[in-house]
C-alpha positions as CSV (number, residue, x, y, z in Angstrom):
1,M,-70.8,-138.6,-193.2
2,H,-70.9,-135.4,-195.2
3,R,-71.5,-133.5,-192.1
4,S,-68.4,-134.9,-190.4
5,I,-66.3,-134.1,-193.5
6,K,-67.6,-130.5,-193.6
7,S,-67.0,-130.2,-189.8
8,S,-63.4,-131.4,-190.3
9,I,-62.8,-129.0,-193.2
10,F,-64.2,-126.2,-191.2
11,I,-61.9,-127.0,-188.2
12,L,-58.9,-127.3,-190.4
13,A,-59.6,-124.0,-192.1
14,L,-60.1,-122.3,-188.7
15,G,-56.8,-123.8,-187.5
16,F,-54.9,-122.6,-190.5
17,G,-56.4,-119.1,-190.2
18,T,-55.3,-119.0,-186.6
19,L,-51.8,-120.0,-187.6
20,A,-51.6,-117.3,-190.2
21,V,-52.7,-114.6,-187.7
22,A,-50.4,-115.9,-185.0
23,Q,-47.2,-115.6,-187.0
24,P,-45.3,-112.4,-186.5
25,P,-44.7,-110.2,-189.5
26,Q,-41.4,-110.4,-191.2
27,A,-38.9,-108.2,-189.2
28,Q,-36.9,-107.2,-192.2
29,T,-38.2,-105.5,-195.3
30,H,-36.3,-104.8,-198.4
31,K,-35.9,-101.2,-197.3
32,S,-34.0,-102.2,-194.2
33,D,-31.7,-104.6,-196.1
34,P,-28.3,-102.8,-196.3
35,I,-27.1,-104.7,-199.3
36,R,-30.2,-104.1,-201.4
37,E,-30.4,-100.5,-200.3
38,T,-26.7,-99.9,-201.1
39,K,-27.3,-101.4,-204.6
40,R,-30.3,-99.2,-205.2
41,L,-28.4,-96.1,-204.1
42,S,-25.4,-97.1,-206.2
43,K,-27.6,-97.4,-209.3
44,E,-29.6,-94.2,-208.6
45,L,-26.6,-92.0,-207.6
46,S,-23.8,-93.6,-209.6
47,L,-21.7,-94.4,-206.5
48,T,-18.0,-95.2,-206.7
49,P,-16.9,-98.5,-205.2
50,D,-15.5,-96.7,-202.2
51,Q,-18.8,-94.9,-201.6
52,Q,-20.7,-98.2,-202.0
53,S,-18.4,-99.8,-199.3
54,Q,-18.8,-96.9,-196.9
55,I,-22.5,-96.6,-197.3
56,G,-23.0,-100.3,-196.9
57,L,-21.2,-100.2,-193.6
58,I,-23.3,-97.2,-192.5
59,L,-26.6,-99.0,-193.5
60,A,-25.5,-102.2,-191.7
61,D,-24.8,-100.2,-188.6
62,R,-28.2,-98.5,-188.8
63,Q,-29.8,-101.9,-189.2
64,Q,-28.1,-103.2,-186.0
65,R,-29.0,-100.2,-184.0
66,I,-32.6,-100.3,-185.1
67,A,-32.8,-104.0,-184.3
68,A,-31.4,-103.3,-180.8
69,L,-34.2,-100.7,-180.3
70,S,-36.8,-103.2,-181.5
71,A,-35.6,-105.7,-178.9
72,D,-35.9,-103.1,-176.1
73,T,-39.0,-103.9,-174.2
74,T,-38.3,-101.7,-171.2
75,S,-38.3,-98.2,-172.8
76,D,-41.5,-96.4,-173.5
77,P,-42.7,-96.1,-177.1
78,K,-42.2,-92.3,-177.3
79,S,-38.5,-92.7,-176.2
80,L,-38.0,-95.5,-178.7
81,R,-39.5,-93.3,-181.5
82,K,-37.1,-90.5,-180.6
83,Q,-34.1,-92.8,-180.6
84,R,-35.1,-94.3,-183.9
85,K,-35.5,-90.9,-185.4
86,A,-32.0,-90.0,-184.1
87,I,-30.5,-93.1,-185.7
88,M,-32.1,-92.3,-189.0
89,M,-30.9,-88.7,-188.9
90,D,-27.4,-89.8,-188.0
91,T,-27.4,-92.3,-190.9
92,Q,-28.6,-89.5,-193.3
93,Q,-25.8,-87.2,-192.1
94,K,-23.1,-89.9,-192.5
95,I,-24.3,-90.8,-196.0
96,S,-24.5,-87.2,-197.0
97,A,-20.9,-86.6,-195.9
98,I,-19.8,-89.3,-198.3
99,L,-21.7,-88.0,-201.3
100,T,-20.6,-85.4,-203.8
101,P,-22.7,-82.2,-204.0
102,A,-24.3,-83.5,-207.2
103,Q,-25.2,-86.8,-205.6
104,Q,-26.6,-85.0,-202.5
105,Q,-28.9,-83.0,-204.8
106,Q,-29.9,-86.1,-206.6
107,L,-30.7,-87.9,-203.3
108,A,-32.7,-85.0,-202.1
109,T,-34.7,-85.1,-205.4
110,L,-35.3,-88.8,-205.1
111,K,-36.5,-88.4,-201.5
112,S,-38.8,-85.6,-202.4
113,E,-40.3,-87.6,-205.3
114,H,-40.7,-90.6,-203.0
115,R,-42.5,-88.5,-200.4
116,H,-44.8,-87.1,-203.0
117,G,-45.5,-90.4,-204.8
118,K,-43.9,-89.2,-208.0
119,R,-41.2,-91.8,-208.2
120,G,-40.4,-92.6,-211.8
121,T,-42.1,-89.5,-213.2
122,Q,-40.4,-86.4,-214.6
123,P,-41.1,-83.1,-213.0
124,P,-42.9,-80.6,-215.2
125,T,-40.6,-78.5,-217.3
126,A,-40.9,-74.7,-217.5
127,P,-42.0,-73.4,-220.9
128,P,-39.3,-71.7,-222.9
129,P,-39.0,-68.0,-222.4
130,A,-41.0,-65.8,-224.8
131,V,-38.9,-63.9,-227.3
């Protein structure tokens, strides 16, 4: 009796493990969510309502274009990577055109910090000049 219970539990566990592996990963992460990304940029760059609206539309367009690429099963992976990179560059250029010079600088700083894993930390300050 105990042997059949153990066998049943093992089979169920194996089945659930297979289900977990068979499910595709979530297609959308928080980074690709235009609304969430617009809110984040608004907070970090102090965007005006007009800038928020324009950037939201740009990010939604990017999301649609990337989704179309993801659905493309006929193109080769190298071509898809090039197209994705072009979409990302286009999006960056459109957003940059909407921002003020100060916001552009702040965005560049945020990207640099993110790339270098320093998000949330202050860059070292230079010592005061000797008198």
